[in-house]
C-alpha positions as CSV (number, residue, x, y, z in Angstrom):
1,M,24.3,-23.0,-24.9
2,W,26.3,-19.7,-25.0
3,I,24.8,-16.4,-23.8
4,N,26.9,-13.2,-24.1
5,G,30.1,-15.2,-24.4
6,M,29.4,-17.4,-21.3
7,R,28.0,-20.8,-21.1
8,E,24.4,-20.9,-19.7
9,F,25.6,-22.5,-16.4
10,D,28.5,-20.2,-15.8
11,Y,26.6,-17.6,-13.9
12,I,24.1,-17.5,-11.0
13,V,21.0,-15.3,-10.8
14,I,20.2,-14.3,-7.2
15,K,16.6,-13.4,-6.6
16,K,15.6,-11.6,-3.4
17,P,12.2,-11.9,-1.6
18,R,9.7,-9.3,-2.7
19,E,9.2,-6.6,0.0
20,I,6.0,-4.5,0.0
21,A,4.0,-2.3,2.3
22,T,0.3,-2.6,2.8
23,V,-2.6,-0.7,4.4
24,N,-5.4,-3.0,5.5
25,L,-8.7,-1.1,6.1
26,D,-11.8,-2.6,7.7
27,L,-14.4,0.1,7.0
28,S,-17.7,1.1,8.5
29,D,-20.9,0.4,6.6
30,N,-21.5,4.1,6.6
31,A,-18.4,4.9,4.5
32,S,-19.0,5.9,0.9
33,R,-15.5,6.8,-0.2
34,I,-11.9,6.3,1.1
35,C,-8.7,8.3,0.5
36,I,-5.1,7.5,1.5
37,M,-2.7,10.4,1.4
38,D,0.9,11.2,2.1
39,R,0.7,13.4,5.2
40,R,3.9,15.3,4.6
41,E,3.0,16.6,1.1
42,L,-0.8,15.9,1.0
43,L,-0.2,13.7,-2.1
44,L,-3.2,11.5,-2.9
45,L,-2.0,7.9,-3.1
46,F,-5.4,6.1,-3.4
47,A,-9.0,7.0,-3.7
48,S,-11.9,4.6,-4.1
49,S,-15.5,3.9,-3.3
50,A,-15.7,2.2,0.0
51,Q,-15.9,-1.6,0.3
52,A,-16.1,-3.7,3.5
53,N,-12.4,-4.5,3.4
54,I,-9.6,-2.8,1.5
55,L,-6.1,-4.1,1.3
56,R,-3.9,-1.6,-0.6
57,Q,-0.3,-1.8,-1.5
58,V,1.6,1.5,-1.0
59,P,5.3,2.4,-1.6
60,L,7.7,0.6,0.8
61,E,8.8,4.0,2.4
62,Y,5.4,4.2,4.2
63,S,6.3,1.1,6.3
64,R,9.3,3.0,7.8
65,A,7.4,5.9,9.4
66,P,3.8,7.0,10.1
67,N,3.4,9.3,7.2
68,L,-0.1,8.4,5.9
69,I,-3.5,10.0,6.5
70,I,-6.7,7.9,5.9
71,F,-10.0,9.7,5.1
72,M,-13.4,7.9,5.3
73,L,-16.2,10.0,3.8
74,D,-20.0,9.6,3.8
75,D,-21.7,11.0,0.7
76,T,-25.1,11.0,2.3
77,G,-24.1,13.8,4.8
78,N,-25.6,11.8,7.7
79,Y,-22.2,11.2,9.3
80,N,-19.0,13.2,9.9
81,A,-15.9,12.3,8.0
82,V,-13.4,10.1,9.9
83,V,-9.7,10.8,9.7
84,A,-6.9,8.6,10.9
85,D,-3.7,10.6,11.0
86,A,-0.1,9.4,11.3
87,V,-0.8,5.9,10.0
88,Q,2.1,3.5,9.3
89,A,1.8,0.9,6.6
90,E,2.6,-2.7,7.4
91,F,5.9,-4.2,6.1
92,V,5.3,-7.5,4.3
93,S,8.0,-9.8,3.0
94,A,5.8,-11.6,0.5
95,G,8.4,-14.3,-0.1
96,A,7.7,-14.0,-3.8
97,E,10.6,-13.5,-6.1
98,V,11.0,-10.3,-8.0
């Protein structure tokens, strides 16, 4: 079979492993909402109602430097907000092909 003037077996496709960055959050039962922000520009990357565990993929650049802020909020007003500043995402080579 011919594709773009070449036989199908005349070229090689190289696939690299998929590289991602993740933030893994184990939240308190008192948390109602969670926010992940870029600390340099205060850009909101993720916001959600809180669950026991959250694994969130973020852009790969956040695995290179601690440029995230994590906010944990309580909607009942019984607890103060908790903030984790200068958080670095975990680099993951998923092994999956892109």
